[in-house]
C-alpha positions in Angstrom: -31.0 7.8 -10.1 -27.4 8.1 -11.0 -24.9 6.1 -8.9 -21.3 7.3 -8.5 -18.6 4.9 -7.6 -15.2 6.2 -6.6 -12.1 4.0 -6.4 -8.3 4.0 -6.4 -7.6 5.3 -2.9 -5.2 3.8 -0.5 -2.2 4.3 1.8 0.8 6.1 0.3 3.9 7.8 1.7 4.4 11.5 1.4 5.7 12.3 -2.1 3.9 9.4 -3.7 1.1 9.3 -6.2 -2.4 7.9 -6.6 -4.9 7.9 -9.4 -8.5 8.0 -8.4 -11.4 7.0 -10.7 -15.1 7.8 -10.5 -17.6 5.9 -12.7 -21.2 6.9 -13.2 -24.0 4.4 -13.7 -25.2 6.5 -16.7 -23.6 8.6 -19.3 -23.6 12.0 -17.5 -20.1 13.4 -17.4 -20.2 14.8 -20.9 -23.2 17.0 -20.0 -21.9 19.3 -17.4 -19.0 20.3 -15.1 -17.5 17.5 -13.2 -15.6 17.8 -9.9 -13.7 16.1 -7.2 -14.2 17.0 -3.6 -12.6 15.7 -0.4 -13.5 15.6 3.2 -11.0 15.2 6.0 -12.1 14.2 9.5 -13.9 17.0 11.3 -13.8 19.3 8.3 -16.4 20.2 5.7 -16.3 18.8 2.3 -14.2 21.0 0.0 -13.9 21.3 -3.8 -10.4 20.4 -5.0 -10.8 20.2 -8.8 -13.3 20.8 -11.5 -13.4 20.3 -15.2 -15.5 22.4 -17.6 -17.4 21.0 -20.5 -14.7 22.5 -22.8 -12.0 20.7 -20.8 -10.7 23.7 -18.8 -9.6 22.5 -15.3 -9.7 24.6 -12.1 -7.9 23.6 -8.9 -7.9 24.7 -5.3 -4.7 26.5 -4.3 -3.9 23.5 -2.0 -3.6 21.1 -4.9 -2.7 23.3 -7.8 0.4 21.9 -9.6 0.1 18.5 -8.0 -3.4 17.2 -9.1 -4.8 16.7 -12.5 -8.5 16.1 -13.3 -9.5 14.4 -16.5 -12.6 12.8 -18.1 -13.2 9.9 -20.4 -16.8 10.2 -21.7 -16.6 6.9 -23.5 -16.2 5.2 -20.1 -18.4 7.5 -18.0 -15.4 8.0 -15.8 -13.6 10.9 -14.3 -10.1 10.7 -13.0 -7.9 12.5 -10.5 -4.2 12.0 -10.8 -2.6 13.0 -7.5 1.2 13.5 -7.4 3.5 14.8 -4.7 1.0 13.8 -2.0 1.2 15.4 1.4 -0.2 14.3 4.8 -2.7 17.1 4.6 -4.2 15.5 1.5 -5.5 12.7 3.7 -9.3 12.6 3.2 -12.2 10.7 1.7 -12.4 11.8 -2.0 -15.7 12.1 -3.8 -16.8 13.0 -7.3 -19.9 14.6 -8.7 -21.4 16.5 -11.6 -22.1 20.1 -10.7 -24.2 23.0 -12.0 -25.0 26.5 -10.7 -26.8 25.0 -7.7 -23.9 22.7 -6.7 -23.6 18.9 -6.8 -26.3 17.3 -8.9 -26.4 13.7 -7.6 -26.3 11.8 -4.3 -22.8 11.3 -3.1 -21.1 7.9 -3.6 -19.2 6.1 -0.9 -16.0 7.9 -1.6 -12.5 6.5 -1.6 -10.1 6.9 1.3 -6.7 8.5 0.7 -4.2 8.3 3.5 -0.8 9.9 3.2 1.8 9.0 5.8 4.7 11.3 6.7 
């Protein structure tokens, strides 16, 4: 079973930046689409960014222009660079590999991002 470990979250003021990392226990990220999700308290988990096999990113409207997803296959790691953070970005962030049926692996513990106003 693949384990996903997210890191890099923290407390930041509005307008600040954070870089999240997600490392997999096996070399999987080169094989399919990878994605970052987030879940705020009382809300469902939402997809915020995805990266195709060919390297084409797609972002939700709420983060477009501020977040950048990238992948380093040599390190089995996916990144999410988050700039111009807003209080509404506060959530637990998760990564996963996805296919046509959705997320492929069990969720990791996530990493908490808190943006103060």
